[in-house]
C-alpha positions in Angstrom: 4.9 -6.2 18.1 4.0 -2.7 16.9 3.2 -1.7 13.3 3.4 1.6 11.4 1.6 1.8 8.0 2.3 4.3 5.3 1.7 4.8 1.6 4.6 6.2 -0.3 4.1 7.5 -3.9 7.3 7.4 -6.0 8.3 8.8 -9.4 8.5 5.5 -11.3 11.5 6.7 -13.4 13.5 7.8 -10.4 12.5 4.7 -8.4 13.8 2.4 -11.2 17.1 4.1 -11.3 17.7 4.3 -7.5 18.3 0.7 -6.3 21.4 1.8 -4.4 19.6 4.5 -2.5 16.7 2.1 -1.6 19.2 -0.6 -0.4 21.1 2.0 1.7 17.9 3.1 3.4 16.8 -0.5 4.0 20.1 -1.3 5.7 19.8 1.8 7.9 16.2 1.0 8.7 17.0 -2.6 9.6 19.8 -1.6 11.9 17.5 0.3 14.2 17.0 -1.2 17.7 13.7 -3.0 17.9 13.3 -3.5 14.2 11.3 -6.6 13.5 10.8 -6.4 9.7 9.1 -4.6 6.9 6.4 -5.6 4.3 6.2 -3.5 1.1 3.3 -3.9 -1.2 3.4 -2.5 -4.8 0.0 -0.9 -5.4 0.9 0.2 -8.9 1.4 3.6 -10.3 4.5 4.2 -8.1 2.5 3.7 -4.9 3.8 1.4 -2.2 2.2 0.5 1.1 4.7 0.0 3.8 4.1 -2.0 7.0 7.1 -1.4 9.4 7.2 -3.8 12.3 8.8 -2.9 15.6 9.3 -4.7 18.9 7.4 -1.9 20.7 5.8 1.5 20.2 8.8 3.1 21.9 11.2 1.4 19.4 9.2 2.6 16.5 9.1 6.2 17.7 12.8 6.3 18.5 13.6 4.9 15.1 11.4 7.5 13.4 13.4 10.3 15.1 16.6 8.8 13.8 15.3 7.8 10.3 13.7 11.2 9.4 16.9 12.7 8.1 17.7 9.5 6.2 14.2 9.5 4.6 14.7 13.2 3.6 18.1 12.3 2.1 17.4 9.0 0.4 13.7 8.6 -0.2 12.1 12.1 -0.5 14.0 12.9 -3.8 12.4 9.8 -5.3 8.8 10.6 -4.3 6.2 12.3 -6.4 4.0 13.0 -3.4 4.3 13.3 0.4 4.3 10.1 2.4 0.8 9.3 3.7 0.6 8.1 7.3 -2.2 5.5 7.5 -1.9 4.6 11.2 0.0 2.7 13.8 -0.8 0.3 16.6 -0.2 -3.0 18.2 -0.2 -6.1 16.0 -3.1 -8.2 17.2 -2.5 -11.2 14.8 0.2 -12.3 12.5 0.5 -15.5 10.4 3.6 -15.1 8.4 5.5 -18.4 8.3 7.9 -17.1 5.6 8.0 -13.8 3.8 11.3 -14.2 2.0 11.0 -15.2 -1.6 13.3 -18.1 -2.6 
């Protein structure tokens, strides 16, 4: 598994009024070949850390090329700062028996 980590800073008012845009992006994101999942952490103040999980580095890179226009269309208008790339690499350990809230 391969992970890509970013921090996205959103305009809180725009984010709160954009559920449909976020859901549309999530559907497009999840439909990419090699998609393994996503973890989003609310850091407060409109900041969210994203951990995108892919089957392989190649899958992650291919998805990025396809998703870039969708990010520009659906997410960039909601952001108050540019997305910050933190890093990417192979997942060396994972202990996530369940990440879906009931």
